[in-house]
C-alpha positions as MATLAB code, in Angstrom:
seq = 'MNQSDRLNKEDIARLTKQLEDKSARLAEREQELADVAEELSSQKEELTAAIEEVVEKNKSLLDTLHQLRERSFELDQILYRTSHDLRSPLSSIKGILTLLKLEPQSDIIRDYGRHIEDKAIQMDNLLRSLASLSKSILEEPVREWIDLNKIIWQVIGEYRHLPCWDYVDVSVDLHTQKINTDPALMIIIFQSLFSNAFTFRPPLKKGKLMIRTYQKENNWVIDVADDGEGIAAEVQPYIFDMFYRGSEKSLGNGLGLYVARKAAGRLNGTITFHLSPEQTCFTVILPLIG';
ca = [
    -110.063 -169.792   17.767;
    -109.571 -169.294   21.403;
    -109.736 -166.018   23.318;
    -105.957 -165.582   23.297;
    -105.651 -165.919   19.528;
    -108.471 -163.413   18.992;
    -106.762 -160.857   21.268;
    -103.450 -161.269   19.500;
    -105.084 -160.629   16.131;
    -106.824 -157.535   17.500;
    -103.572 -156.258   19.010;
    -101.766 -156.872   15.753;
    -104.519 -155.079   13.801;
    -104.453 -152.146   16.230;
    -100.683 -151.879   16.127;
    -100.741 -152.187   12.352;
    -103.309 -149.354   12.177;
    -101.207 -147.200   14.497;
     -98.135 -147.910   12.419;
     -99.984 -147.005    9.240;
    -101.224 -143.756   10.844;
     -97.728 -142.860   12.003;
     -96.325 -143.713    8.586;
     -98.946 -141.458    6.975;
     -98.168 -138.619    9.379;
     -94.456 -139.153    8.789;
     -95.038 -139.028    5.045;
     -97.012 -135.806    5.463;
     -94.234 -134.356    7.631;
     -91.622 -135.381    5.085;
     -93.668 -133.678    2.384;
     -93.947 -130.537    4.543;
     -90.188 -130.582    5.120;
     -89.619 -131.055    1.405;
     -91.888 -128.106    0.679;
     -90.051 -125.976    3.280;
     -86.696 -127.038    1.871;
     -87.858 -126.079   -1.604;
     -89.089 -122.709   -0.328;
     -85.824 -122.124    1.539;
     -83.886 -122.995   -1.571;
     -85.961 -120.512   -3.542;
     -85.470 -117.856   -0.858;
     -81.743 -118.588   -0.826;
     -81.580 -117.979   -4.546;
     -83.517 -114.730   -4.160;
     -81.293 -113.673   -1.243;
     -78.151 -114.508   -3.221;
     -79.430 -112.439   -6.118;
     -80.321 -109.585   -3.742;
     -76.868 -109.699   -2.134;
     -75.216 -109.613   -5.538;
     -77.379 -106.616   -6.457;
     -76.503 -104.841   -3.185;
     -72.792 -105.528   -3.730;
     -73.041 -104.130   -7.244;
     -74.924 -101.045   -6.051;
     -72.444 -100.575   -3.202;
     -69.595 -100.669   -5.701;
     -71.420  -98.109   -7.820;
     -71.983  -95.900   -4.758;
     -68.316  -96.172   -3.782;
     -67.315  -95.144   -7.300;
     -69.724  -92.202   -7.136;
     -68.430  -91.220   -3.697;
     -64.864  -91.303   -5.002;
     -65.840  -89.060   -7.914;
     -67.660  -86.651   -5.578;
     -64.605  -86.459   -3.329;
     -62.442  -85.667   -6.331;
     -64.872  -82.956   -7.448;
     -65.051  -81.584   -3.905;
     -61.269  -81.445   -3.702;
     -61.113  -79.662   -7.046;
     -63.733  -77.133   -5.927;
     -61.887  -76.581   -2.658;
     -58.680  -75.924   -4.581;
     -60.486  -73.481   -6.864;
     -61.884  -71.742   -3.778;
     -58.436  -71.543   -2.236;
     -56.724  -70.212   -5.389;
     -59.530  -67.767   -6.131;
     -59.572  -66.294   -2.649;
     -55.803  -65.768   -2.714;
     -54.990  -64.959   -6.332;
     -57.600  -62.215   -6.650;
     -56.185  -60.369   -3.643;
     -53.181  -59.119   -5.609;
     -55.061  -57.269   -8.386;
     -57.565  -56.003   -5.828;
     -54.741  -54.585   -3.719;
     -53.428  -52.841   -6.843;
     -56.842  -51.293   -7.477;
     -57.035  -50.024   -3.906;
     -53.508  -48.635   -4.187;
     -54.381  -46.807   -7.413;
     -57.462  -45.341   -5.741;
     -55.310  -44.095   -2.887;
     -52.972  -42.379   -5.379;
     -55.956  -40.987   -7.289;
     -57.147  -39.194   -4.153;
     -53.899  -37.203   -4.183;
     -54.626  -35.792   -7.647;
     -56.929  -32.878   -8.499;
     -60.363  -34.266   -9.268;
     -63.700  -33.020  -10.475;
     -66.765  -33.800   -8.392;
     -67.914  -36.524  -10.789;
     -64.490  -38.215  -10.813;
     -64.423  -38.074   -7.024;
     -67.894  -39.641   -6.933;
     -66.831  -42.396   -9.325;
     -63.775  -43.024   -7.176;
     -65.929  -43.491   -4.062;
     -68.127  -45.984   -5.883;
     -65.099  -47.931   -7.078;
     -63.646  -47.901   -3.570;
     -66.929  -49.161   -2.076;
     -67.028  -52.048   -4.565;
     -63.363  -52.816   -3.923;
     -64.067  -52.997   -0.187;
     -67.006  -55.331   -0.808;
     -64.835  -57.540   -3.000;
     -62.072  -57.504   -0.387;
     -64.572  -58.572    2.304;
     -65.836  -61.373    0.072;
     -62.313  -62.625   -0.616;
     -61.516  -62.533    3.087;
     -64.627  -64.591    3.790;
     -63.725  -67.067    1.059;
     -60.196  -67.315    2.453;
     -61.669  -68.018    5.898;
     -63.978  -70.635    4.393;
     -61.006  -72.216    2.625;
     -59.095  -72.292    5.897;
     -62.004  -73.876    7.761;
     -62.507  -76.578    5.101;
     -59.092  -77.462    3.687;
     -56.516  -77.069    6.404;
     -56.108  -79.313    9.391;
     -56.333  -77.450   12.721;
     -52.967  -76.560   14.227;
     -53.436  -76.467   17.972;
     -51.294  -74.407   20.273;
     -51.627  -72.510   23.524;
     -53.052  -69.098   22.735;
     -53.676  -65.928   24.728;
     -57.433  -65.682   24.392;
     -57.592  -62.146   25.796;
     -55.046  -60.914   23.252;
     -56.906  -62.469   20.305;
     -60.257  -61.094   21.498;
     -58.998  -57.508   21.667;
     -57.114  -57.920   18.390;
     -60.345  -58.857   16.625;
     -62.351  -56.121   18.346;
     -59.823  -53.605   17.060;
     -60.609  -54.637   13.484;
     -63.979  -52.879   13.740;
     -62.735  -49.435   14.704;
     -63.939  -48.114   11.344;
     -67.586  -48.965   12.083;
     -69.759  -46.017   13.242;
     -70.910  -47.850   16.384;
     -67.428  -48.826   17.570;
     -67.022  -45.929   20.045;
     -70.528  -46.457   21.393;
     -70.187  -50.113   22.342;
     -68.933  -50.914   25.838;
     -66.940  -54.154   25.627;
     -66.533  -56.338   28.710;
     -64.360  -59.466   28.775;
     -64.648  -62.003   31.598;
     -62.270  -64.927   31.094;
     -62.127  -67.985   33.297;
     -58.677  -68.493   31.826;
     -56.612  -66.634   29.251;
     -54.846  -69.693   27.860;
     -56.571  -72.400   25.841;
     -55.206  -75.043   23.495;
     -56.763  -74.517   20.071;
     -56.141  -73.284   16.524;
     -55.655  -69.484   16.668;
     -56.650  -68.887   13.029;
     -59.950  -70.727   13.459;
     -60.668  -68.878   16.700;
     -60.097  -65.561   14.924;
     -62.574  -66.619   12.207;
     -65.187  -67.402   14.869;
     -64.646  -64.150   16.764;
     -64.665  -62.049   13.609;
     -68.127  -63.260   12.723;
     -69.630  -62.928   16.198;
     -68.066  -59.544   17.004;
     -68.947  -58.102   13.607;
     -72.619  -58.867   14.180;
     -72.501  -57.174   17.589;
     -71.129  -53.935   16.105;
     -73.255  -53.968   12.947;
     -76.781  -54.821   14.023;
     -77.600  -52.025   16.458;
     -79.049  -48.512   16.261;
     -76.378  -46.014   15.153;
     -74.780  -43.770   17.771;
     -76.652  -45.508   20.586;
     -74.810  -46.797   23.625;
     -74.620  -50.553   23.772;
     -72.821  -53.543   25.253;
     -70.782  -56.460   23.985;
     -70.092  -59.080   26.647;
     -67.602  -61.922   26.190;
     -67.344  -64.613   28.831;
     -65.498  -67.937   28.965;
     -65.788  -70.744   31.474;
     -65.189  -74.452   31.785;
     -68.151  -76.844   31.840;
     -67.342  -80.512   32.318;
     -64.845  -81.349   29.526;
     -65.559  -78.289   27.400;
     -64.670  -74.650   27.093;
     -67.733  -72.445   26.743;
     -67.484  -68.994   25.166;
     -70.527  -66.703   25.368;
     -70.680  -63.658   23.109;
     -73.702  -61.507   23.978;
     -74.827  -58.092   22.769;
     -77.842  -55.864   23.294;
     -78.269  -54.918   19.646;
     -81.308  -55.323   17.461;
     -81.569  -59.068   17.939;
     -82.593  -61.625   15.314;
     -86.059  -61.550   13.789;
     -88.058  -64.749   14.299;
     -88.520  -65.332   10.574;
     -84.766  -65.360    9.853;
     -83.584  -67.377   12.874;
     -83.728  -70.799   11.112;
     -81.440  -69.546    8.323;
     -78.726  -67.474    9.964;
     -76.104  -70.242    9.624;
     -76.888  -70.849    5.939;
     -74.339  -70.034    3.243;
     -74.789  -66.574    1.654;
     -77.825  -65.797    3.804;
     -78.211  -62.119    4.651;
     -81.075  -61.607    7.050;
     -81.007  -57.817    7.126;
     -80.425  -54.892    4.804;
     -77.979  -53.597    7.402;
     -75.663  -56.530    6.802;
     -72.305  -55.285    5.535;
     -71.091  -58.764    4.695;
     -71.854  -61.362    2.088;
     -73.809  -63.885    4.101;
     -70.815  -66.093    4.872;
     -69.910  -64.961    8.393;
     -71.935  -67.311   10.595;
     -71.711  -70.120    8.051;
     -67.904  -69.963    8.122;
     -67.888  -69.565   11.917;
     -69.886  -72.772   12.327;
     -67.551  -74.555    9.899;
     -64.552  -73.347   11.911;
     -66.113  -74.530   15.178;
     -66.840  -77.890   13.579;
     -63.190  -78.255   12.570;
     -62.376  -77.883   16.269;
     -65.005  -80.535   17.124;
     -67.140  -77.789   18.621;
     -70.517  -76.183   18.097;
     -72.107  -72.728   17.863;
     -75.651  -72.084   19.016;
     -77.621  -68.985   19.941;
     -80.445  -68.000   22.211;
     -82.421  -64.817   22.562;
     -83.894  -62.894   25.455;
     -85.614  -59.509   25.535;
     -82.349  -57.974   26.703;
     -79.744  -59.601   24.459;
     -78.644  -62.014   21.763;
     -76.130  -64.586   22.945;
     -74.036  -66.896   20.770;
     -72.450  -69.816   22.597;
     -69.353  -71.570   21.330;
     -68.564  -74.939   22.921;
     -65.115  -76.449   22.312;
     -63.625  -79.633   23.747;
     -61.171  -79.098   26.562;
     -57.691  -80.091   25.406;
     -54.748  -79.838   27.797;
];
């Protein structure tokens, strides 16, 4: 065997060995790919099962949501009917009490009459609050151009019966008197904020209620500030909660600020507050609509 033949055999052996090595590596790679494919197939089955479970749960959640909406609508309708239908018998009771005052009465009957009248007033306030809540939840806002100054003084006049009314100096500083909004919802907001200013202050002590409006970027800002007793630190996180009464002086039923925030939300606005040593200021921010 010459040198050339020996080299050819070595080359062939080397190439054969390389081919065998590559074939082995290729077989290993094919096995790895087969294993990956099997794992992917298993994961696909698991994913398919998970998707089917999610779809089923989503359907169940949609059914539950539909039922909750139906229940919510029913409760809203009950709220609406209750707040309106009870006003008629309550008005009759108040009318009878007015007539009773015209008749001769003993001291005990007169005392009973005052108690009944006090409870009737409390019930009337509750029904008014529920009616406001119904308005802020059920009805779509009806926007129109309103005279803000007129509405402010109209609401302030509702508190003439409070002992502090004559002792509170009211100042109104309006950037503009006309804004485009829902007048009923604005009245609800003002009733809550003004009531607090007249209620939570020392009796027969001079005080201030300051109302200011101005435009900031694309919003109307309404500040309602008073120098009354302020808000205790421990009750501040809860003042917008439903039925929360943070003070024994509260004449309401704990719905005022809750309903006011709901009303502001219906107008795509917000109500916040901040305190200083001199005053409590509630800030209403409403989108500017021309």
